[in-house]
MMTF fields as JSON, N, C-alpha, C and O atoms, coordinates in Angstrom:
{
  "mmtfVersion": "1.0.0",
  "mmtfProducer": "UNKNOWN",
  "numBonds": 319,
  "numAtoms": 320,
  "numGroups": 80,
  "numChains": 1,
  "numModels": 1,
  "chainsPerModel": [1],
  "groupsPerChain": [80],
  "chainIdList": ["A"],
  "bondAtomList": [4, 2, 8, 6, 12, 10, 16, 14, 20, 18, 24, 22, 28, 26, 32, 30, 36, 34, 40, 38, 44, 42, 48, 46, 52, 50, 56, 54, 60, 58, 64, 62, 68, 66, 72, 70, 76, 74, 80, 78, 84, 82, 88, 86, 92, 90, 96, 94, 100, 98, 104, 102, 108, 106, 112, 110, 116, 114, 120, 118, 124, 122, 128, 126, 132, 130, 136, 134, 140, 138, 144, 142, 148, 146, 152, 150, 156, 154, 160, 158, 164, 162, 168, 166, 172, 170, 176, 174, 180, 178, 184, 182, 188, 186, 192, 190, 196, 194, 200, 198, 204, 202, 208, 206, 212, 210, 216, 214, 220, 218, 224, 222, 228, 226, 232, 230, 236, 234, 240, 238, 244, 242, 248, 246, 252, 250, 256, 254, 260, 258, 264, 262, 268, 266, 272, 270, 276, 274, 280, 278, 284, 282, 288, 286, 292, 290, 296, 294, 300, 298, 304, 302, 308, 306, 312, 310, 316, 314],
  "bondOrderList": [1, 1, 1, 1, 1, 1, 1, 1, 1, 1, 1, 1, 1, 1, 1, 1, 1, 1, 1, 1, 1, 1, 1, 1, 1, 1, 1, 1, 1, 1, 1, 1, 1, 1, 1, 1, 1, 1, 1, 1, 1, 1, 1, 1, 1, 1, 1, 1, 1, 1, 1, 1, 1, 1, 1, 1, 1, 1, 1, 1, 1, 1, 1, 1, 1, 1, 1, 1, 1, 1, 1, 1, 1, 1, 1, 1, 1, 1, 1],
  "groupList": [{"groupName": "MET", "atomNameList": ["N", "CA", "C", "O"], "elementList": ["N", "C", "C", "O"], "formalChargeList": [0, 0, 0, 0], "bondAtomList": [1, 0, 2, 1, 3, 2], "bondOrderList": [1, 1, 2], "singleLetterCode": "M", "chemCompType": "L-PEPTIDE LINKING"}, {"groupName": "LYS", "atomNameList": ["N", "CA", "C", "O"], "elementList": ["N", "C", "C", "O"], "formalChargeList": [0, 0, 0, 0], "bondAtomList": [1, 0, 2, 1, 3, 2], "bondOrderList": [1, 1, 2], "singleLetterCode": "K", "chemCompType": "L-PEPTIDE LINKING"}, {"groupName": "SER", "atomNameList": ["N", "CA", "C", "O"], "elementList": ["N", "C", "C", "O"], "formalChargeList": [0, 0, 0, 0], "bondAtomList": [1, 0, 2, 1, 3, 2], "bondOrderList": [1, 1, 2], "singleLetterCode": "S", "chemCompType": "L-PEPTIDE LINKING"}, {"groupName": "THR", "atomNameList": ["N", "CA", "C", "O"], "elementList": ["N", "C", "C", "O"], "formalChargeList": [0, 0, 0, 0], "bondAtomList": [1, 0, 2, 1, 3, 2], "bondOrderList": [1, 1, 2], "singleLetterCode": "T", "chemCompType": "L-PEPTIDE LINKING"}, {"groupName": "GLY", "atomNameList": ["N", "CA", "C", "O"], "elementList": ["N", "C", "C", "O"], "formalChargeList": [0, 0, 0, 0], "bondAtomList": [1, 0, 2, 1, 3, 2], "bondOrderList": [1, 1, 2], "singleLetterCode": "G", "chemCompType": "PEPTIDE LINKING"}, {"groupName": "ILE", "atomNameList": ["N", "CA", "C", "O"], "elementList": ["N", "C", "C", "O"], "formalChargeList": [0, 0, 0, 0], "bondAtomList": [1, 0, 2, 1, 3, 2], "bondOrderList": [1, 1, 2], "singleLetterCode": "I", "chemCompType": "L-PEPTIDE LINKING"}, {"groupName": "VAL", "atomNameList": ["N", "CA", "C", "O"], "elementList": ["N", "C", "C", "O"], "formalChargeList": [0, 0, 0, 0], "bondAtomList": [1, 0, 2, 1, 3, 2], "bondOrderList": [1, 1, 2], "singleLetterCode": "V", "chemCompType": "L-PEPTIDE LINKING"}, {"groupName": "ARG", "atomNameList": ["N", "CA", "C", "O"], "elementList": ["N", "C", "C", "O"], "formalChargeList": [0, 0, 0, 0], "bondAtomList": [1, 0, 2, 1, 3, 2], "bondOrderList": [1, 1, 2], "singleLetterCode": "R", "chemCompType": "L-PEPTIDE LINKING"}, {"groupName": "ASP", "atomNameList": ["N", "CA", "C", "O"], "elementList": ["N", "C", "C", "O"], "formalChargeList": [0, 0, 0, 0], "bondAtomList": [1, 0, 2, 1, 3, 2], "bondOrderList": [1, 1, 2], "singleLetterCode": "D", "chemCompType": "L-PEPTIDE LINKING"}, {"groupName": "LEU", "atomNameList": ["N", "CA", "C", "O"], "elementList": ["N", "C", "C", "O"], "formalChargeList": [0, 0, 0, 0], "bondAtomList": [1, 0, 2, 1, 3, 2], "bondOrderList": [1, 1, 2], "singleLetterCode": "L", "chemCompType": "L-PEPTIDE LINKING"}, {"groupName": "PRO", "atomNameList": ["N", "CA", "C", "O"], "elementList": ["N", "C", "C", "O"], "formalChargeList": [0, 0, 0, 0], "bondAtomList": [1, 0, 2, 1, 3, 2], "bondOrderList": [1, 1, 2], "singleLetterCode": "P", "chemCompType": "L-PEPTIDE LINKING"}, {"groupName": "GLU", "atomNameList": ["N", "CA", "C", "O"], "elementList": ["N", "C", "C", "O"], "formalChargeList": [0, 0, 0, 0], "bondAtomList": [1, 0, 2, 1, 3, 2], "bondOrderList": [1, 1, 2], "singleLetterCode": "E", "chemCompType": "L-PEPTIDE LINKING"}, {"groupName": "ALA", "atomNameList": ["N", "CA", "C", "O"], "elementList": ["N", "C", "C", "O"], "formalChargeList": [0, 0, 0, 0], "bondAtomList": [1, 0, 2, 1, 3, 2], "bondOrderList": [1, 1, 2], "singleLetterCode": "A", "chemCompType": "L-PEPTIDE LINKING"}, {"groupName": "ASN", "atomNameList": ["N", "CA", "C", "O"], "elementList": ["N", "C", "C", "O"], "formalChargeList": [0, 0, 0, 0], "bondAtomList": [1, 0, 2, 1, 3, 2], "bondOrderList": [1, 1, 2], "singleLetterCode": "N", "chemCompType": "L-PEPTIDE LINKING"}, {"groupName": "GLN", "atomNameList": ["N", "CA", "C", "O"], "elementList": ["N", "C", "C", "O"], "formalChargeList": [0, 0, 0, 0], "bondAtomList": [1, 0, 2, 1, 3, 2], "bondOrderList": [1, 1, 2], "singleLetterCode": "Q", "chemCompType": "L-PEPTIDE LINKING"}, {"groupName": "TYR", "atomNameList": ["N", "CA", "C", "O"], "elementList": ["N", "C", "C", "O"], "formalChargeList": [0, 0, 0, 0], "bondAtomList": [1, 0, 2, 1, 3, 2], "bondOrderList": [1, 1, 2], "singleLetterCode": "Y", "chemCompType": "L-PEPTIDE LINKING"}, {"groupName": "CYS", "atomNameList": ["N", "CA", "C", "O"], "elementList": ["N", "C", "C", "O"], "formalChargeList": [0, 0, 0, 0], "bondAtomList": [1, 0, 2, 1, 3, 2], "bondOrderList": [1, 1, 2], "singleLetterCode": "C", "chemCompType": "L-PEPTIDE LINKING"}, {"groupName": "PHE", "atomNameList": ["N", "CA", "C", "O"], "elementList": ["N", "C", "C", "O"], "formalChargeList": [0, 0, 0, 0], "bondAtomList": [1, 0, 2, 1, 3, 2], "bondOrderList": [1, 1, 2], "singleLetterCode": "F", "chemCompType": "L-PEPTIDE LINKING"}],
  "groupTypeList": [0, 1, 2, 3, 4, 5, 6, 7, 1, 6, 8, 1, 9, 4, 7, 5, 6, 9, 10, 1, 11, 9, 7, 1, 12, 9, 13, 5, 1, 11, 13, 14, 3, 2, 9, 11, 5, 15, 3, 11, 4, 11, 14, 5, 6, 9, 1, 1, 15, 11, 10, 12, 16, 5, 17, 16, 4, 11, 12, 13, 11, 6, 0, 13, 17, 1, 4, 1, 13, 5, 16, 11, 1, 16, 0, 1, 11, 9, 13, 11],
  "groupIdList": [1, 2, 3, 4, 5, 6, 7, 8, 9, 10, 11, 12, 13, 14, 15, 16, 17, 18, 19, 20, 21, 22, 23, 24, 25, 26, 27, 28, 29, 30, 31, 32, 33, 34, 35, 36, 37, 38, 39, 40, 41, 42, 43, 44, 45, 46, 47, 48, 49, 50, 51, 52, 53, 54, 55, 56, 57, 58, 59, 60, 61, 62, 63, 64, 65, 66, 67, 68, 69, 70, 71, 72, 73, 74, 75, 76, 77, 78, 79, 80],
  "secStructList": [7, 7, 7, 7, 7, 7, 7, 7, 7, 7, 7, 6, 6, 1, 7, 7, 7, 7, 7, 2, 2, 2, 2, 2, 2, 6, 6, 7, 7, 6, 6, 6, 7, 7, 3, 3, 3, 3, 3, 3, 6, 6, 3, 3, 3, 3, 3, 3, 7, 7, 7, 7, 7, 6, 6, 6, 7, 7, 7, 1, 1, 3, 3, 3, 3, 6, 6, 3, 3, 3, 3, 2, 2, 2, 2, 2, 2, 2, 2, 7],
  "xCoordList": [0.844, 0.0, 0.889, 1.853, 0.571, 1.37, 0.999, -0.183, 1.973, 1.751, 1.622, 2.399, 0.626, 0.427, 1.138, 1.293, 1.576, 2.215, 1.228, 1.632, -0.068, -1.107, -1.599, -1.92, -1.657, -2.144, -3.314, -3.241, -4.392, -5.569, -5.96, -5.797, -6.474, -6.98, -8.47, -9.176, -8.926, -10.339, -11.001, -10.475, -12.161, -12.829, -13.694, -13.723, -14.392, -15.196, -16.287, -16.7, -16.752, -17.804, -17.246, -18.006, -15.929, -15.308, -15.08, -14.841, -15.151, -15.002, -13.569, -12.802, -13.237, -11.984, -12.337, -13.399, -11.454, -11.652, -10.689, -9.485, -11.236, -10.381, -9.886, -10.697, -8.578, -8.038, -8.577, -8.812, -8.766, -9.302, -8.499, -9.072, -7.179, -6.316, -6.602, -6.613, -6.833, -7.134, -8.508, -8.671, -9.505, -10.859, -10.836, -11.497, -10.082, -10.001, -9.302, -9.775, -8.193, -7.427, -8.248, -8.099, -9.114, -9.911, -11.345, -12.169, -11.642, -12.978, -14.062, -15.086, -13.82, -14.794, -15.573, -15.013, -16.874, -17.711, -18.617, -19.219, -18.697, -19.514, -20.975, -21.554, -21.56, -22.966, -23.304, -24.482, -22.305, -22.556, -21.83, -22.368, -20.602, -19.782, -19.973, -19.85, -20.274, -20.38, -19.052, -18.404, -18.657, -17.432, -17.764, -18.6, -17.114, -17.237, -16.127, -14.985, -16.462, -15.488, -15.382, -16.387, -14.16, -13.955, -12.551, -11.743, -12.264, -10.944, -10.218, -10.833, -8.917, -8.014, -6.94, -5.999, -7.088, -6.158, -6.295, -7.381, -5.204, -5.192, -5.441, -5.351, -5.753, -5.951, -7.431, -8.226, -7.791, -9.131, -9.022, -8.175, -9.874, -9.809, -11.05, -12.171, -10.851, -11.928, -11.83, -10.763, -12.939, -12.941, -14.21, -15.274, -14.104, -15.3, -16.266, -15.885, -17.517, -18.516, -19.005, -19.479, -18.884, -19.375, -20.264, -19.768, -21.564, -22.469, -22.145, -21.844, -22.207, -21.866, -22.985, -23.835, -22.97, -23.947, -23.864, -22.773, -25.009, -25.023, -24.622, -24.26, -24.682, -24.35, -22.888, -22.207, -22.399, -21.051, -20.053, -18.85, -20.521, -19.625, -19.263, -18.495, -19.801, -19.54, -20.072, -21.173, -19.276, -19.687, -20.166, -20.663, -20.026, -20.463, -21.861, -22.235, -22.628, -23.984, -24.855, -25.541, -24.819, -25.595, -26.905, -26.938, -27.991, -29.306, -29.86, -29.445, -30.786, -31.405, -32.716, -33.581, -32.86, -34.086, -34.575, -33.951, -35.694, -36.303, -35.29, -35.216, -34.51, -33.566, -32.234, -31.391, -32.025, -30.765, -30.089, -30.762, -28.757, -27.996, -27.686, -27.098, -28.093, -27.88, -27.343, -27.864, -26.288, -25.721, -26.594, -27.419, -26.385, -27.167, -27.026, -28.007, -25.803, -25.548, -26.317, -26.96, -26.259, -26.969, -28.47, -29.198, -28.947, -30.381, -30.85, -31.917, -30.048, -30.407, -30.455, -31.369, -29.486, -29.459, -30.674, -31.214, -31.1, -32.281, -33.556, -34.484, -33.592, -34.78, -34.886, -35.94, -33.818, -33.831, -34.471, -34.566],
  "yCoordList": [-1.174, 0.0, 1.237, 1.312, 2.199, 3.412, 4.41, 4.649, 4.978, 6.003, 7.363, 7.695, 8.153, 9.476, 10.567, 11.684, 10.255, 11.251, 12.189, 13.175, 11.897, 12.735, 12.072, 10.884, 12.842, 12.342, 13.211, 14.438, 12.573, 13.299, 12.773, 11.586, 13.644, 13.238, 12.913, 13.475, 12.009, 11.658, 12.639, 12.873, 13.225, 14.18, 13.459, 12.229, 14.226, 13.673, 12.727, 11.828, 12.918, 12.067, 10.903, 10.166, 10.736, 9.633, 9.901, 8.97, 11.155, 11.51, 11.892, 12.345, 11.695, 12.204, 12.941, 12.718, 13.807, 14.525, 13.955, 13.866, 13.567, 13.13, 14.379, 15.202, 14.541, 15.743, 15.936, 14.972, 17.198, 17.55, 16.925, 16.448, 16.924, 16.364, 14.878, 14.396, 14.153, 12.727, 12.489, 11.602, 13.286, 13.159, 13.435, 12.741, 14.439, 14.79, 13.678, 13.291, 13.166, 12.12, 10.84, 10.135, 10.542, 9.305, 9.529, 8.616, 10.752, 11.104, 10.787, 10.185, 11.199, 11.035, 12.337, 13.387, 12.258, 13.453, 13.547, 12.563, 14.764, 15.043, 14.672, 15.061, 13.923, 13.494, 12.624, 12.446, 12.084, 11.224, 9.897, 8.859, 9.926, 8.722, 8.006, 8.615, 6.705, 5.895, 5.185, 4.738, 5.088, 4.389, 3.179, 3.254, 2.075, 0.852, 0.897, 1.235, 0.557, 0.592, -0.81, -1.402, -1.342, -2.665, -2.746, -1.835, -3.833, -4.003, -5.169, -6.135, -5.053, -6.129, -6.189, -5.395, -7.141, -7.207, -5.955, -5.641, -5.248, -4.018, -2.758, -1.65, -2.908, -1.753, -1.494, -2.428, -0.229, 0.185, 0.566, 1.378, -0.018, 0.206, 0.967, 0.59, 2.033, 2.771, 2.461, 2.597, 2.047, 1.667, 2.215, 2.2, 2.697, 3.143, 1.967, 0.862, 2.221, 1.155, 0.955, 1.891, -0.26, -0.613, -1.833, -2.93, -1.661, -2.801, -3.896, -3.608, -5.143, -6.266, -7.301, -7.303, -8.171, -9.242, -10.186, -10.586, -10.532, -11.416, -12.847, -13.619, -13.209, -14.57, -14.726, -15.639, -13.838, -14.024, -12.959, -13.132, -11.856, -10.798, -9.783, -8.86, -9.931, -8.995, -7.605, -7.478, -6.556, -5.194, -4.413, -3.296, -4.978, -4.296, -4.753, -5.904, -3.842, -4.126, -4.759, -5.753, -4.173, -4.673, -3.914, -2.69, -4.657, -4.045, -4.499, -5.524, -3.742, -4.089, -4.814, -4.309, -5.998, -6.788, -7.155, -7.954, -6.568, -6.805, -6.62, -7.424, -5.537, -5.186, -5.907, -5.714, -6.733, -7.471, -7.072, -6.849, -6.98, -6.636, -7.895, -8.844, -7.89, -9.033, -8.516, -7.553, -9.172, -8.754, -9.305, -10.198, -8.749, -9.116, -10.607, -11.269, -11.122, -12.529, -13.461, -14.405, -13.212, -14.056, -13.929, -14.902, -12.727, -12.519, -13.381, -13.992, -13.425, -14.273, -15.73, -16.449, -16.189, -17.583, -17.915, -19.019, -16.959, -17.189, -17.287, -18.016, -16.561, -16.569, -17.816, -18.071, -18.59, -19.794, -20.966, -22.058],
  "zCoordList": [0.0, 0.0, 0.0, 0.762, -0.846, -0.983, 0.107, 0.352, 0.746, 1.756, 1.075, 0.18, 1.511, 0.909, 1.697, 1.204, 2.925, 3.761, 4.426, 5.042, 4.312, 4.897, 6.184, 6.192, 7.264, 8.548, 8.975, 8.913, 9.409, 9.888, 11.256, 11.537, 12.107, 13.417, 13.297, 12.46, 14.136, 14.206, 15.173, 16.261, 14.791, 15.671, 16.713, 16.757, 17.543, 18.64, 18.149, 18.881, 16.928, 16.373, 15.555, 14.927, 15.559, 14.836, 13.363, 12.594, 12.961, 11.542, 11.201, 12.05, 9.93, 9.372, 8.087, 7.507, 7.652, 6.398, 5.374, 5.617, 4.215, 3.112, 2.399, 1.975, 2.256, 1.622, 0.205, -0.523, -0.168, -1.474, -2.605, -3.585, -2.476, -3.517, -3.725, -4.857, -2.625, -2.694, -3.308, -4.146, -2.888, -3.452, -4.952, -5.725, -5.359, -6.779, -7.568, -8.637, -7.055, -7.745, -7.919, -8.917, -6.942, -6.985, -7.448, -7.4, -7.9, -8.391, -7.354, -7.677, -6.11, -5.027, -4.936, -4.621, -5.217, -5.276, -4.054, -3.624, -3.507, -2.332, -2.587, -3.601, -1.666, -1.712, -2.924, -3.235, -3.608, -4.766, -4.664, -5.05, -4.144, -4.098, -2.768, -1.706, -2.829, -1.619, -1.395, -2.342, -0.129, 0.222, 1.077, 1.978, 0.794, 1.582, 2.631, 2.317, 3.87, 4.958, 5.54, 5.933, 5.595, 6.187, 6.761, 6.578, 7.452, 8.035, 7.373, 6.92, 7.332, 6.914, 7.98, 7.976, 8.898, 10.03, 10.871, 11.359, 11.04, 11.844, 11.017, 11.546, 9.726, 8.851, 8.611, 8.505, 8.527, 8.111, 6.641, 6.266, 5.812, 4.368, 3.921, 4.262, 3.162, 2.509, 1.024, 0.426, 0.431, -0.976, -1.614, -0.995, -2.847, -3.556, -3.647, -4.035, -3.285, -3.315, -4.74, -5.384, -5.219, -6.545, -6.393, -6.134, -6.549, -6.387, -7.401, -8.56, -6.965, -7.83, -7.814, -6.923, -8.803, -8.939, -7.73, -7.324, -7.167, -5.998, -6.35, -5.463, -7.623, -8.029, -8.445, -7.979, -9.322, -9.874, -9.436, -9.637, -8.84, -8.393, -9.454, -9.184, -10.659, -11.761, -11.395, -10.86, -11.689, -11.361, -12.581, -12.436, -13.783, -15.004, -15.389, -15.165, -15.97, -16.446, -15.362, -15.603, -14.176, -13.035, -12.952, -13.082, -12.733, -12.537, -11.201, -10.66, -10.683, -9.417, -9.68, -10.395, -9.101, -9.246, -7.862, -7.164, -7.467, -6.148, -5.017, -4.088, -5.121, -4.073, -4.134, -3.258, -5.146, -5.297, -6.601, -7.607, -6.589, -7.789, -8.584, -8.065, -9.861, -10.746, -12.077, -12.638, -12.574, -13.859, -15.0, -14.805, -16.17, -17.346, -17.682, -18.023, -17.583, -17.907, -16.955, -17.412, -15.668, -14.706, -14.851, -14.652, -15.201, -15.419, -16.588, -16.529, -17.65, -18.811, -18.405, -18.809, -17.608, -17.148, -16.289, -16.369, -15.467, -14.624, -15.463, -15.111, -16.554, -17.421, -18.293, -18.875, -18.391, -19.233, -18.511, -19.071]
}
């Protein structure tokens, strides 16, 4: 993992601010981009949330069907 050299403190509500340069470089837009938060060992990972197919994990051409994300290929297989 590449270090950015940026350090931020956590405020009383547990929030941190992502620097503008980082948001711009990763195309993270205010009130539009969702971030997934999880842990890997002792690390906290922030990742752009990309909904994926519940069957195959594909993130392209995903549609929502009754609250579940399904890709076009799996939808065709279900219809057969």
